[in-house]
Phi, psi and omega in degrees: 000136178297148189299316182296321178292319184296321179297314184288316182281301185284325183279336180232304187295316184295303180304318184294316179290321179296309182302318182296314183296318176299312182295310178302319180305314178299328176272325184290326182263002181047062179294168177301160181303321183298314188293314186296335172295331183260359184303307177294310175295321178297317182298318183284315184291322176297313176301317181293322184295312182296313182292327168302322180294327185280356179277165182302139183296328184285348180250326180239075183290136178295320172270110181300129175237341172240157191294325177293343185283358177268356183307310182295331175293313187286332172293314176302318179297317180294327182291327180281316189282323181308306183276343189305318176282005179255349190286344171215173185279077178269163176292153179296338178295325180299313178289332175297322179289316185293309174307315179304311182301317180298313185293324178290316182292327175295317182296326184292324187267341183263339178286117183295148178268057186269133175300333186256016177296135177228121001295166178310158180306309181301316175301313184298318182297314176308306185298310175305319179298314177307304185298319183290315174300315179292324179291324179292318181296321183286321176297321178301321178298312180296319191306316183279358182261000178231154169296152194295326183290322179299312176303315169299323173306308181300318180294312182304307179306315175295322176291323175294326183286320177300317179297318180293322181296313185290318186298339179297324181260318174223108193295335179283331174286325177295325176299318174299314178291328174296325177293317174300316179296320174301314182297319176294324179289330175292320177291321177306314184302316175293315175304330188272326186261345184248134182286149177104359183300330181303340178282348174282136178264101191291344180301332176297333186268351187287318178298321181292321180295318183296324182286314180290299185289319173300312179296317185284334177287329174294312185300308184298326185286324185273344186295315174295166180292326179251106185304136180265081188290340183287348169301333180291344181282331188303309177298351174273356182311310179307322183290338181273316187268327184299313176301328176295311181294326175297325177288328174292328175294314181300313172305313181292322177298312181296325181290324176297315186291331183283341181280000000 
């Protein structure tokens, strides 16, 4: 398949369509609350996994041989773990424990075992785990403060910026981030145009976004000879813009009630 066609079809159309269908199904058929917790992460993880399978075997192996090839499996784990602690009234520390374990596992699999890696692999694992845990926790704080469509727009935009930044050096890394962006974008389009999106709980999606966007930024950061540390800032874009939008939402709501 020609690379341009592959980037369009596998990188954008397929993941957007799959995620859109899964999200639409959850809204259209008014599925149970438990299922709606999983709708957004299931849509993104399924779209990412199927699109990954369609990529060339020599680069996107099903049996992981390189560190980035763990991403579809980590996305699936995040899609399961993210909503699990939201399905019932569990203590906050349980979610913190699950999120922390996911962050450590992701860091362990994504940090390459290079003898000349700097910082050394044990230190890099700890640093990446802290980064991912902080990103998940901050997004958990932000998620309930924004309408679902707004949050999805921010996550889609951040993943899109990351895809463009990664593609400058390694087109395939950019393609992976682009698949994640397209999957999030498919859910966002459904949330915008289909009624009932407010019933979806976006907190189930935040660990998956952190794993994919945070993980890909780490992979892209360490691959060049000179690490591109600034890539780690891109997944935090929603945290910079989200609070501003949240204030705007509150202002608009108060203005409407005053009329």
